[in-house]
C-alpha positions as a Markdown table, in Angstrom:
| # | Residue | x | y | z |
|---|---|---|---|---|
| 1 | Met | 19.3 | 22.5 | 10.3 |
| 2 | Ser | 19.6 | 22.2 | 6.5 |
| 3 | His | 16.5 | 21.9 | 4.4 |
| 4 | Ser | 17.2 | 18.2 | 3.5 |
| 5 | Lys | 17.7 | 17.2 | 7.1 |
| 6 | Leu | 14.5 | 19.0 | 8.0 |
| 7 | Leu | 12.6 | 17.1 | 5.4 |
| 8 | Ser | 14.2 | 13.8 | 6.5 |
| 9 | Leu | 13.2 | 14.5 | 10.1 |
| 10 | Ala | 9.6 | 15.4 | 9.0 |
| 11 | Lys | 9.3 | 12.2 | 7.0 |
| 12 | His | 10.6 | 10.2 | 10.0 |
| 13 | Val | 8.1 | 11.7 | 12.4 |
| 14 | Leu | 5.2 | 11.3 | 9.9 |
| 15 | Leu | 6.0 | 7.6 | 9.3 |
| 16 | Val | 6.2 | 6.9 | 13.1 |
| 17 | Phe | 3.0 | 8.7 | 13.8 |
| 18 | Ala | 1.2 | 7.0 | 10.8 |
| 19 | Gly | 2.5 | 3.6 | 11.8 |
| 20 | Asn | 1.5 | 3.9 | 15.5 |
| 21 | Thr | -1.9 | 5.3 | 14.5 |
| 22 | Leu | -2.5 | 2.3 | 12.2 |
| 23 | Tyr | -1.4 | -0.1 | 15.0 |
| 24 | Ala | -3.8 | 1.5 | 17.5 |
| 25 | Leu | -6.6 | 1.3 | 15.0 |
| 26 | Ala | -5.9 | -2.4 | 14.4 |
| 27 | Val | -6.0 | -3.2 | 18.1 |
| 28 | Thr | -9.2 | -1.1 | 18.6 |
| 29 | Met | -11.1 | -2.3 | 15.5 |
| 30 | Phe | -10.1 | -6.0 | 15.4 |
| 31 | Ile | -7.9 | -7.4 | 18.1 |
| 32 | Leu | -10.0 | -6.4 | 21.1 |
| 33 | Pro | -13.5 | -6.7 | 19.7 |
| 34 | Cys | -12.8 | -10.1 | 18.2 |
| 35 | Gly | -11.1 | -11.4 | 21.3 |
| 36 | Leu | -7.9 | -12.2 | 19.4 |
| 37 | Val | -4.6 | -12.9 | 21.2 |
| 38 | Thr | -1.4 | -11.5 | 19.9 |
| 39 | Gly | 2.3 | -11.1 | 20.9 |
| 40 | Gly | 4.4 | -8.1 | 22.0 |
| 41 | Ser | 3.4 | -5.6 | 24.6 |
| 42 | Thr | -0.2 | -5.7 | 23.4 |
| 43 | Gly | -0.3 | -9.4 | 24.1 |
| 44 | Ile | 1.0 | -8.9 | 27.6 |
| 45 | Ala | -1.5 | -6.1 | 28.1 |
| 46 | Leu | -4.3 | -8.5 | 27.2 |
| 47 | Ser | -3.2 | -10.9 | 29.9 |
| 48 | Met | -3.0 | -8.1 | 32.4 |
| 49 | Gln | -6.5 | -6.9 | 31.5 |
| 50 | His | -7.9 | -10.4 | 32.1 |
| 51 | Trp | -6.0 | -11.2 | 35.4 |
| 52 | Phe | -5.9 | -7.8 | 37.0 |
| 53 | His | -8.5 | -5.7 | 35.1 |
| 54 | Ile | -5.9 | -3.1 | 34.0 |
| 55 | Pro | -7.1 | -1.3 | 30.8 |
| 56 | Val | -5.0 | -2.2 | 27.8 |
| 57 | Glu | -4.0 | 1.4 | 27.0 |
| 58 | Asp | -3.0 | 2.1 | 30.6 |
| 59 | Phe | -0.8 | -1.0 | 30.9 |
| 60 | Val | 0.8 | -0.3 | 27.5 |
| 61 | Leu | 1.7 | 3.2 | 28.6 |
| 62 | Ile | 3.3 | 2.0 | 31.9 |
| 63 | Phe | 5.0 | -0.9 | 30.2 |
| 64 | Asn | 6.4 | 1.2 | 27.4 |
| 65 | Ile | 7.8 | 3.8 | 29.8 |
| 66 | Val | 9.5 | 1.1 | 31.9 |
| 67 | Thr | 11.0 | -0.7 | 28.9 |
| 68 | Phe | 12.1 | 2.8 | 27.5 |
| 69 | Ile | 14.1 | 3.5 | 30.6 |
| 70 | Leu | 15.6 | 0.0 | 30.6 |
| 71 | Gly | 16.4 | 0.3 | 27.0 |
| 72 | Tyr | 18.1 | 3.7 | 27.6 |
| 73 | Phe | 20.5 | 2.1 | 30.2 |
| 74 | Ala | 20.9 | -1.2 | 28.3 |
| 75 | Leu | 21.3 | 0.1 | 24.8 |
| 76 | Gly | 22.1 | 3.8 | 25.1 |
| 77 | Lys | 20.8 | 7.2 | 24.0 |
| 78 | Ala | 20.5 | 6.3 | 20.3 |
| 79 | Phe | 18.0 | 3.5 | 21.0 |
| 80 | Ala | 16.0 | 5.7 | 23.4 |
| 81 | Leu | 15.7 | 8.5 | 20.8 |
| 82 | Ser | 14.6 | 6.1 | 18.1 |
| 83 | Thr | 11.8 | 4.7 | 20.3 |
| 84 | Ala | 10.7 | 7.9 | 22.1 |
| 85 | Leu | 7.9 | 8.8 | 19.7 |
| 86 | Ser | 6.4 | 5.3 | 19.7 |
| 87 | Thr | 6.8 | 4.8 | 23.4 |
| 88 | Phe | 4.5 | 7.8 | 24.3 |
| 89 | Phe | 2.4 | 8.3 | 21.2 |
| 90 | Tyr | 1.0 | 4.7 | 20.7 |
| 91 | Pro | -0.7 | 4.4 | 24.2 |
| 92 | Leu | -2.1 | 7.9 | 23.9 |
| 93 | Ile | -3.6 | 7.4 | 20.4 |
| 94 | Leu | -4.9 | 4.0 | 21.6 |
| 95 | Arg | -6.7 | 5.6 | 24.5 |
| 96 | Val | -8.3 | 8.1 | 22.0 |
| 97 | Phe | -9.6 | 5.3 | 19.7 |
| 98 | Gln | -10.8 | 3.3 | 22.7 |
| 99 | Asn | -13.3 | 6.1 | 23.4 |
| 100 | Ile | -14.8 | 6.0 | 19.9 |
| 101 | Pro | -17.6 | 3.3 | 20.1 |
| 102 | Phe | -18.0 | 3.2 | 16.3 |
| 103 | Leu | -14.5 | 1.7 | 15.9 |
| 104 | Gln | -15.2 | -1.0 | 18.4 |
| 105 | Asn | -18.4 | -2.2 | 16.7 |
| 106 | Leu | -17.3 | -2.9 | 13.2 |
| 107 | Thr | -17.1 | -6.7 | 13.4 |
| 108 | Thr | -16.7 | -9.5 | 15.9 |
| 109 | Asp | -15.9 | -12.1 | 13.2 |
| 110 | Val | -12.7 | -13.8 | 14.3 |
| 111 | Val | -11.6 | -14.8 | 10.7 |
| 112 | Leu | -12.2 | -11.3 | 9.4 |
| 113 | Gly | -10.5 | -9.7 | 12.4 |
| 114 | Thr | -7.5 | -12.0 | 12.0 |
| 115 | Leu | -7.0 | -11.2 | 8.4 |
| 116 | Leu | -7.6 | -7.4 | 8.5 |
| 117 | Gly | -5.9 | -7.1 | 11.9 |
| 118 | Gly | -2.8 | -8.9 | 10.6 |
| 119 | Leu | -2.8 | -6.8 | 7.5 |
| 120 | Met | -2.9 | -3.5 | 9.5 |
| 121 | Leu | -0.4 | -4.6 | 12.1 |
| 122 | Gly | 2.1 | -5.7 | 9.4 |
| 123 | Cys | 1.7 | -2.4 | 7.6 |
| 124 | Ser | 1.9 | -0.3 | 10.8 |
| 125 | Ile | 5.1 | -2.0 | 12.1 |
| 126 | Gly | 6.6 | -1.8 | 8.6 |
| 127 | Leu | 6.0 | 2.0 | 8.4 |
| 128 | Val | 7.7 | 2.5 | 11.8 |
| 129 | Leu | 10.7 | 0.3 | 11.0 |
| 130 | Ser | 11.1 | 1.8 | 7.5 |
| 131 | Ala | 11.6 | 5.2 | 9.3 |
| 132 | Gly | 14.5 | 3.7 | 11.1 |
| 133 | Ser | 12.6 | 3.8 | 14.4 |
| 134 | Ser | 11.2 | 1.2 | 16.7 |
| 135 | Thr | 7.8 | 0.4 | 18.0 |
| 136 | Gly | 9.1 | 0.4 | 21.6 |
| 137 | Gly | 7.8 | -2.1 | 24.1 |
| 138 | Leu | 9.7 | -5.4 | 24.1 |
| 139 | Asp | 12.0 | -4.3 | 21.2 |
| 140 | Phe | 14.9 | -3.7 | 23.6 |
| 141 | Val | 15.1 | -7.3 | 24.8 |
| 142 | Pro | 16.0 | -9.0 | 21.4 |
| 143 | Leu | 18.3 | -6.0 | 20.6 |
| 144 | Trp | 20.1 | -6.3 | 24.0 |
| 145 | Leu | 20.5 | -10.1 | 23.7 |
| 146 | Asn | 21.8 | -9.7 | 20.1 |
| 147 | Lys | 24.3 | -7.1 | 21.3 |
| 148 | Asn | 25.6 | -9.1 | 24.2 |
| 149 | Phe | 25.2 | -12.7 | 23.2 |
| 150 | Arg | 24.9 | -12.6 | 19.4 |
| 151 | Ile | 21.4 | -14.2 | 19.5 |
| 152 | Pro | 19.5 | -13.5 | 16.3 |
| 153 | Val | 16.9 | -10.7 | 16.8 |
| 154 | Ser | 14.2 | -12.6 | 14.8 |
| 155 | Thr | 14.7 | -15.7 | 16.9 |
| 156 | Val | 14.1 | -13.8 | 20.2 |
| 157 | Ile | 11.1 | -12.0 | 18.8 |
| 158 | Tyr | 9.4 | -15.2 | 17.6 |
| 159 | Gly | 10.3 | -16.9 | 20.9 |
| 160 | Leu | 8.8 | -14.0 | 23.0 |
| 161 | Asp | 5.7 | -13.9 | 20.9 |
| 162 | Phe | 5.3 | -17.7 | 21.3 |
| 163 | Phe | 5.4 | -17.6 | 25.1 |
| 164 | Ile | 3.1 | -14.5 | 25.2 |
| 165 | Leu | 0.6 | -16.4 | 23.1 |
| 166 | Leu | 0.9 | -19.5 | 25.3 |
| 167 | Ala | 0.3 | -17.3 | 28.5 |
| 168 | Gln | -3.0 | -16.2 | 27.0 |
| 169 | Leu | -4.0 | -19.9 | 26.6 |
| 170 | Phe | -5.0 | -19.8 | 30.3 |
| 171 | Phe | -7.9 | -17.5 | 29.7 |
| 172 | Ser | -8.5 | -18.0 | 26.0 |
| 173 | Asn | -9.5 | -21.2 | 24.3 |
| 174 | Gly | -7.1 | -23.1 | 22.1 |
| 175 | Glu | -8.9 | -22.0 | 18.9 |
| 176 | Arg | -8.2 | -18.3 | 19.7 |
| 177 | Val | -4.5 | -19.1 | 20.3 |
| 178 | Leu | -4.4 | -20.7 | 16.9 |
| 179 | Tyr | -5.9 | -17.6 | 15.4 |
| 180 | Gly | -3.3 | -15.7 | 17.3 |
| 181 | Ile | -0.5 | -17.7 | 15.7 |
| 182 | Leu | -2.1 | -17.1 | 12.3 |
| 183 | Leu | -2.3 | -13.4 | 13.1 |
| 184 | Val | 1.5 | -13.3 | 13.9 |
| 185 | Ile | 2.2 | -15.1 | 10.7 |
| 186 | Ile | 0.1 | -12.7 | 8.6 |
| 187 | Tyr | 1.6 | -9.5 | 10.1 |
| 188 | Ser | 5.1 | -10.9 | 9.9 |
| 189 | Thr | 4.6 | -11.7 | 6.2 |
| 190 | Ile | 3.1 | -8.3 | 5.5 |
| 191 | Leu | 5.9 | -6.6 | 7.4 |
| 192 | Asp | 8.5 | -8.1 | 5.1 |
| 193 | Lys | 6.5 | -6.9 | 2.1 |
| 194 | Val | 6.2 | -3.4 | 3.4 |
| 195 | Leu | 9.9 | -3.1 | 4.2 |
| 196 | Leu | 10.8 | -4.2 | 0.7 |
| 197 | Ala | 8.1 | -2.2 | -1.1 |
| 198 | Gly | 9.7 | 0.1 | -3.7 |
| 199 | His | 13.2 | -1.5 | -3.2 |
| 200 | Ser | 12.9 | -4.8 | -5.0 |
| 201 | Arg | 14.3 | -5.0 | -8.5 |
| 202 | Leu | 15.0 | -7.6 | -11.2 |
| 203 | Gln | 18.5 | -8.5 | -12.1 |
| 204 | Val | 18.8 | -9.4 | -15.8 |
| 205 | Lys | 21.8 | -11.2 | -17.4 |
| 206 | Ile | 22.0 | -11.3 | -21.2 |
| 207 | Val | 24.2 | -13.5 | -23.4 |
| 208 | Thr | 24.1 | -12.4 | -27.0 |
| 209 | Thr | 26.1 | -12.4 | -30.2 |
| 210 | Gln | 25.1 | -8.8 | -30.7 |
| 211 | Glu | 26.6 | -7.6 | -27.5 |
| 212 | Glu | 27.5 | -4.0 | -28.6 |
| 213 | Leu | 24.1 | -3.3 | -30.2 |
| 214 | Val | 22.3 | -4.5 | -27.1 |
| 215 | Arg | 24.5 | -2.5 | -24.8 |
| 216 | Glu | 23.9 | 0.7 | -26.8 |
| 217 | Lys | 20.1 | 0.2 | -26.7 |
| 218 | Ile | 20.1 | -0.5 | -23.0 |
| 219 | Ile | 22.1 | 2.7 | -22.2 |
| 220 | His | 20.8 | 5.2 | -24.7 |
| 221 | Asp | 17.2 | 4.0 | -25.5 |
| 222 | Leu | 16.2 | 2.5 | -22.1 |
| 223 | Asp | 18.4 | 4.8 | -20.0 |
| 224 | Leu | 19.6 | 1.9 | -17.9 |
| 225 | Gly | 23.0 | 1.1 | -16.5 |
| 226 | Val | 24.8 | -2.0 | -17.8 |
| 227 | Thr | 27.8 | -3.9 | -16.7 |
| 228 | Leu | 29.9 | -6.3 | -18.8 |
| 229 | Leu | 30.9 | -9.6 | -17.1 |
| 230 | Lys | 33.5 | -11.9 | -18.6 |
| 231 | Ala | 32.0 | -15.3 | -19.4 |
| 232 | Glu | 33.0 | -18.5 | -21.3 |
| 233 | Ser | 30.7 | -20.9 | -23.1 |
| 234 | Gly | 30.7 | -24.3 | -21.6 |
| 235 | Tyr | 30.7 | -26.3 | -24.8 |
| 236 | Ala | 33.0 | -24.4 | -27.3 |
| 237 | Arg | 34.9 | -22.6 | -24.5 |
| 238 | Gln | 34.5 | -19.3 | -26.3 |
| 239 | Glu | 35.2 | -16.1 | -24.4 |
| 240 | Lys | 32.4 | -13.6 | -24.5 |
| 241 | Asn | 30.8 | -10.8 | -22.4 |
| 242 | Met | 27.6 | -11.2 | -20.5 |
| 243 | Leu | 25.5 | -8.0 | -20.0 |
| 244 | Leu | 24.2 | -7.3 | -16.5 |
| 245 | Thr | 21.5 | -4.7 | -15.8 |
| 246 | Ile | 19.0 | -4.0 | -13.1 |
| 247 | Val | 15.4 | -3.1 | -14.0 |
| 248 | Thr | 11.9 | -2.6 | -12.4 |
| 249 | Asn | 9.0 | -5.0 | -13.2 |
| 250 | Arg | 7.6 | -2.4 | -15.6 |
| 251 | Gln | 10.9 | -2.0 | -17.5 |
| 252 | Leu | 11.4 | -5.7 | -18.0 |
| 253 | Ala | 8.9 | -6.1 | -20.9 |
| 254 | Lys | 10.6 | -3.2 | -22.8 |
| 255 | Leu | 14.0 | -4.7 | -22.2 |
| 256 | Asn | 12.9 | -8.1 | -23.4 |
| 257 | Gln | 11.4 | -6.5 | -26.5 |
| 258 | Val | 14.6 | -4.6 | -27.3 |
| 259 | Val | 16.8 | -7.7 | -26.9 |
| 260 | Gln | 14.6 | -9.9 | -29.0 |
| 261 | Glu | 14.4 | -7.4 | -31.8 |
| 262 | Ile | 18.2 | -7.4 | -32.0 |
| 263 | Asp | 19.0 | -11.0 | -31.3 |
| 264 | Pro | 16.0 | -13.5 | -31.1 |
| 265 | Thr | 18.5 | -16.2 | -30.0 |
| 266 | Ala | 19.8 | -14.2 | -27.0 |
| 267 | Phe | 20.0 | -16.1 | -23.7 |
| 268 | Ile | 18.3 | -14.1 | -20.9 |
| 269 | Ile | 18.4 | -14.9 | -17.2 |
| 270 | Ile | 16.1 | -13.0 | -14.7 |
| 271 | His | 16.6 | -12.9 | -10.9 |
| 272 | Gln | 14.5 | -11.2 | -8.3 |
| 273 | Val | 16.6 | -9.1 | -5.9 |
| 274 | Asn | 15.3 | -7.6 | -2.7 |
| 275 | Glu | 17.2 | -4.3 | -2.7 |
| 276 | Val | 19.8 | -2.4 | -4.7 |
| 277 | His | 22.2 | 0.3 | -3.5 |
| 278 | Gly | 24.3 | 2.6 | -5.6 |
| 279 | Arg | 24.2 | 5.3 | -8.3 |
| 280 | Gly | 20.8 | 5.4 | -10.0 |
| 281 | Phe | 19.1 | 3.8 | -7.1 |
| 282 | Thr | 20.1 | 5.2 | -3.7 |
| 283 | Ile | 22.4 | 7.8 | -5.2 |
| 284 | Asp | 21.4 | 10.3 | -7.8 |
| 285 | Arg | 22.5 | 9.5 | -11.3 |
| 286 | Phe | 24.5 | 11.9 | -13.5 |
| 287 | Tyr | 25.7 | 11.9 | -17.1 |
| 288 | Lys | 28.9 | 12.8 | -18.8 |
| 289 | Thr | 29.2 | 14.0 | -22.4 |
| 290 | Ser | 31.9 | 12.9 | -24.8 |
| 291 | Gly | 30.6 | 13.6 | -28.3 |
| 292 | Lys | 27.4 | 11.8 | -27.3 |
| 293 | Lys | 25.6 | 11.4 | -24.0 |
| 294 | Glu | 26.8 | 8.5 | -22.0 |
| 295 | Arg | 25.5 | 7.3 | -18.7 |
| 296 | Ser | 28.1 | 7.4 | -15.9 |
| 297 | Glu | 28.7 | 4.2 | -14.1 |
């Protein structure tokens, strides 16, 4: 195995272990002590614990193994390999944390538990998904339905969580279920943020009468790529070039300063973009020299 593939595998394993560890901590420190209800396999485990007195960690292990096997036959070997670590590691690390009294006695405040538990759950699931893996459990159900019936994965996930929360209404009061819904909203929101962390950029479009000067500054002084888009003014119908570049939040202030110094009347449009692929972002940049250094596009 090459060095780069080995590093990639190590990163994958580390993220899956970190995500599942954080998930188990959230359940141990906030979900169980605060009597919160939640979705997923943990939510089913809470119901089983109430009705049949099966410890949460034991049910999760059995449930994960069963769904792992079903997922293998329903979705194939690739899915099984991507969920194997989570399937077996999460219930084991949950059992370890369940035997540490200190972790279970931090707080019983429902509001605090909902906020911190939702934050930790969102981060933990985000870490696992960003590694290209799965948290196991019920994941195979929405994936199988999407594969065979084209039903959106997010729709199935929210539907399953909703019914799991409703099932807990039989042994938990309505207020706790409402907190459970808030918990799902919080960790879903945090999950989106974690998945986009480090990937979001700002798209900047610049219309200026000093097009060539601005282009030179962007390329050589700011070391950014730039693309020329053909445009036409709406009033005078004059043809001109619009400059398009992608920057980080930190680079935006410097770009604005450079453009304003050259052309204070420049028209600047800024858009938030979630993710950018290509050279300089997901592919290493390189330069070519032709009398002076130029950035390759």
